[in-house]
C-alpha positions as CSV (number, residue, x, y, z in Angstrom):
1,X,-125.7,31.2,-6.0
2,X,-128.4,28.1,-4.8
3,X,-130.1,29.2,-1.7
4,X,-131.8,26.2,0.5
5,X,-135.3,26.4,2.5
6,X,-135.8,24.5,6.0
7,X,-139.4,23.7,6.6
8,X,-139.6,22.6,9.8
9,X,-142.3,20.2,11.4
10,X,-144.8,21.4,14.2
11,X,-148.2,20.8,15.8
12,X,-151.0,23.6,15.0
13,X,-152.3,24.3,18.6
14,X,-155.9,24.6,19.1
15,X,-155.5,28.1,19.5
16,X,-154.1,28.8,16.0
17,X,-157.2,27.0,13.9
18,X,-160.1,29.8,13.0
19,X,-160.7,32.4,10.7
20,X,-163.4,33.9,7.9
21,X,-162.7,34.5,4.2
22,X,-165.5,36.7,3.1
23,X,-167.5,36.2,6.2
24,X,-167.7,32.1,5.8
25,X,-166.2,30.6,8.9
26,X,-163.2,28.3,8.1
27,X,-161.8,26.1,10.5
28,X,-158.4,24.1,10.7
29,X,-157.7,20.7,12.1
30,X,-155.8,21.1,15.4
31,X,-153.8,18.8,17.1
32,X,-152.1,17.5,13.8
33,X,-148.4,17.2,12.8
34,X,-147.5,19.7,9.8
35,X,-145.0,21.2,7.5
36,X,-145.6,24.8,6.9
37,X,-146.2,23.8,2.8
38,X,-145.6,20.6,1.0
39,X,-143.8,19.7,-2.3
40,X,-145.6,19.5,-5.5
41,X,-147.9,16.2,-5.6
42,X,-147.4,15.5,-1.9
43,X,-150.4,13.0,-0.7
44,X,-150.6,14.2,3.2
45,X,-151.7,17.8,2.9
46,X,-149.4,20.0,5.1
47,X,-151.0,23.4,6.6
48,X,-150.8,25.6,3.2
49,X,-152.9,23.1,1.2
50,X,-154.9,21.9,4.1
51,X,-155.9,25.8,4.5
52,X,-156.1,25.8,0.4
53,X,-158.5,22.6,0.9
54,X,-160.8,24.5,3.8
55,X,-161.2,27.4,1.6
56,X,-162.1,25.5,-1.2
57,X,-164.8,23.6,0.7
58,X,-166.8,26.8,1.4
59,X,-167.8,26.6,-2.3
60,X,-168.2,28.9,-5.2
61,X,-166.6,31.7,-5.6
62,X,-163.4,30.1,-3.8
63,X,-163.8,26.8,-5.3
64,X,-160.4,27.6,-7.1
65,X,-158.7,29.3,-4.1
66,X,-154.8,29.0,-3.5
67,X,-152.3,29.0,-0.9
68,X,-148.5,28.4,-0.9
69,X,-145.5,29.3,0.4
70,X,-142.7,31.3,-2.0
71,X,-139.3,30.3,-2.4
72,X,-138.4,32.9,-0.1
73,X,-140.8,32.0,2.9
74,X,-144.3,33.6,2.2
75,X,-147.5,32.6,2.1
76,X,-150.0,34.0,-0.5
77,X,-153.5,33.6,-0.3
78,X,-155.1,33.9,-3.7
79,X,-159.2,33.9,-2.9
80,X,-159.4,34.3,-6.9
81,X,-162.1,36.8,-5.7
82,X,-162.2,40.2,-3.7
83,X,-162.8,39.3,0.0
84,X,-162.0,39.8,3.8
85,X,-159.9,37.7,5.5
86,X,-160.4,38.0,9.0
87,X,-158.2,35.7,11.9
88,X,-160.6,34.9,14.7
89,X,-157.4,32.8,16.2
90,X,-154.5,35.9,15.4
91,X,-152.1,32.6,16.6
92,X,-152.9,31.4,12.9
93,X,-152.3,35.0,11.7
94,X,-149.1,35.2,13.4
95,X,-147.1,31.8,11.8
96,X,-148.0,32.6,8.6
97,X,-146.5,35.8,8.8
98,X,-149.6,38.0,8.6
99,X,-149.8,41.2,10.9
100,X,-153.2,42.3,10.6
101,X,-156.8,41.4,9.2
102,X,-157.0,41.5,5.1
103,X,-159.0,43.4,3.0
104,X,-159.9,45.0,-0.7
105,X,-158.2,42.2,-2.8
106,X,-158.2,39.0,-4.2
107,X,-154.9,38.1,-2.9
108,X,-152.7,38.6,-0.2
109,X,-149.1,38.3,0.6
110,X,-147.7,38.1,3.8
111,X,-145.4,40.4,5.0
112,X,-143.1,38.3,7.4
113,X,-141.9,34.8,7.2
114,X,-143.7,31.9,8.1
115,X,-142.9,30.5,11.6
116,X,-140.8,27.2,11.8
117,X,-138.8,27.9,8.6
118,X,-135.5,29.1,7.9
119,X,-134.9,31.0,4.5
120,X,-131.3,31.9,4.4
121,X,-130.5,34.6,2.2
122,X,-127.0,33.2,1.3
123,X,-126.3,29.7,0.0
124,X,-124.0,27.5,1.8
125,X,-120.4,27.9,1.9
126,X,-119.4,24.1,2.9
127,X,-121.1,20.9,2.8
128,X,-120.0,17.6,2.8
129,X,-119.8,16.0,-0.4
130,X,-122.1,17.7,-3.1
131,X,-125.8,19.5,-2.4
132,X,-127.5,16.4,-4.4
133,X,-126.0,13.5,-2.0
134,X,-126.2,15.9,1.3
135,X,-125.3,13.4,3.8
136,X,-122.0,11.3,4.3
137,X,-121.8,8.1,5.9
138,X,-120.5,7.7,9.3
139,X,-119.6,4.3,10.7
140,X,-120.5,3.1,14.5
141,X,-117.8,0.2,13.9
142,X,-115.0,-0.2,16.3
143,X,-111.7,-1.2,14.9
144,X,-109.0,-2.3,17.3
145,X,-105.4,-3.6,17.0
146,X,-103.7,-5.8,19.7
147,X,-99.9,-5.2,20.5
148,X,-98.3,-8.0,18.1
149,X,-100.1,-5.9,15.5
150,X,-103.1,-8.5,14.8
151,X,-106.2,-6.2,13.8
152,X,-110.2,-6.8,13.9
153,X,-112.8,-4.7,14.8
154,X,-116.4,-4.8,16.0
155,X,-119.0,-4.5,13.3
156,X,-121.5,-1.6,14.0
157,X,-123.8,0.3,11.6
158,X,-123.8,3.1,9.2
159,X,-125.4,6.4,9.9
160,X,-125.4,9.4,7.4
161,X,-125.0,13.3,8.9
162,X,-123.3,16.0,7.7
163,X,-121.6,19.3,8.6
164,X,-123.1,22.5,7.1
165,X,-122.0,26.2,7.1
166,X,-122.9,29.4,5.9
167,X,-120.6,32.7,5.9
168,X,-121.6,36.4,5.9
169,X,-125.2,36.0,6.2
170,X,-126.8,39.2,7.5
171,X,-127.7,39.7,11.3
172,X,-131.5,39.6,10.4
173,X,-130.6,35.2,9.2
174,X,-129.2,34.4,12.3
175,X,-130.1,36.8,15.2
176,X,-133.9,37.3,16.9
177,X,-135.2,40.6,16.7
178,X,-138.0,42.3,17.0
179,X,-138.0,43.3,13.4
180,X,-137.3,39.6,12.3
181,X,-140.0,37.6,13.7
182,X,-139.8,34.4,12.6
183,X,-137.0,34.8,9.9
184,X,-134.0,33.7,12.1
185,X,-132.3,31.0,12.5
186,X,-132.3,31.2,16.1
187,X,-136.1,31.7,16.1
188,X,-135.8,28.4,14.1
189,X,-133.5,26.6,16.9
190,X,-135.9,27.6,19.2
191,X,-139.3,26.5,17.6
192,X,-138.0,23.4,15.7
193,X,-134.2,22.1,16.7
194,X,-134.8,22.5,20.6
195,X,-138.5,20.5,20.1
196,X,-136.4,17.7,18.3
197,X,-138.7,18.0,15.5
198,X,-137.4,16.9,12.1
199,X,-137.0,19.5,9.3
200,X,-136.9,19.3,5.4
201,X,-134.2,20.8,3.8
202,X,-134.2,21.6,0.4
203,X,-130.8,21.8,-1.0
204,X,-132.2,23.9,-4.1
205,X,-135.2,25.7,-2.9
206,X,-135.9,26.6,-6.8
207,X,-136.9,22.4,-6.6
208,X,-139.9,21.3,-5.1
209,X,-140.1,17.4,-5.4
210,X,-140.7,14.1,-3.6
211,X,-137.0,13.6,-4.2
212,X,-136.1,17.8,-3.8
213,X,-135.3,17.4,0.3
214,X,-133.8,15.6,3.0
215,X,-135.2,15.0,5.9
216,X,-132.7,15.8,9.1
217,X,-132.5,16.1,12.9
218,X,-130.4,19.1,14.1
219,X,-127.2,17.0,15.9
220,X,-124.9,17.6,18.1
221,X,-120.9,16.4,18.1
222,X,-121.2,14.6,21.2
223,X,-125.2,13.2,20.7
224,X,-125.7,15.0,24.0
225,X,-128.2,18.2,24.9
226,X,-128.0,20.5,22.2
227,X,-126.7,23.0,24.2
228,X,-126.7,26.8,23.5
229,X,-127.3,28.3,20.2
230,X,-124.3,30.8,20.8
231,X,-121.9,26.9,19.8
232,X,-123.4,27.0,16.3
233,X,-123.2,30.9,15.4
234,X,-120.2,33.4,15.4
235,X,-119.8,37.1,13.9
236,X,-117.7,36.7,10.6
237,X,-115.8,39.8,12.3
238,X,-116.0,39.7,16.0
239,X,-117.1,43.3,16.9
240,X,-119.4,43.5,13.8
241,X,-123.0,42.8,14.3
242,X,-124.0,42.8,10.9
243,X,-122.4,39.7,9.3
244,X,-122.6,36.0,10.4
245,X,-121.0,32.6,10.1
246,X,-122.6,29.5,10.8
247,X,-122.3,26.3,11.2
248,X,-125.3,22.9,11.2
249,X,-124.4,19.2,12.1
250,X,-127.7,17.2,10.6
251,X,-128.3,14.1,10.9
252,X,-130.1,11.9,9.1
253,X,-134.2,11.2,10.2
254,X,-134.6,7.6,10.7
255,X,-138.0,6.6,12.3
256,X,-137.5,3.0,14.1
257,X,-139.4,0.3,12.2
């Protein structure tokens, strides 16, 4: 089964920038737009990579420290030497998926999925074309036919989108509860889709190259407001909360030239 990952864009607030490593103050750049983690070799540092750069800047013994995101959405911080991490800003701790200060080890793994991300534990059941193609062409042209059978039309543009469905997802993948924290699609909907931020979808989340993802916007069938999250999810069995189905309409992200 091929699993996907969804990495949303966000702006890092000034209340989620500061922490200490081994007593050394470290500060991240607020007001910058990030994805939680970048693809291999990306020239622009995303949040995990930016955090790695700032920790390494302390110097020895942290010059080879790494900050990465796993295929299940968890942030790992490997300092390469035993040292404590104290979250001056608990907002940074929370969005990375940690729950408290860290000590007694050289490497730490967050217990919770990082914010602004969705890592479904079941693969897609329905998608347009194949996972490599991802989107399908959608024409805005308007054809016409007169009463005497003459045909013609007004040429529009080709835009690209697709419908993507998941079946039999566990509740934690879909519905926000006190236990799921940032794990659910509902939270991703609030944090990323609601804010109309783009997100990267990796059709095969084991791949992480510049060609491994598609940049999307959460779309709507009528090009109007997003509306209720309930329009995108439903129980697989009406009276059973344990299994859920979701359908996403994703638009290709295009910026004005």
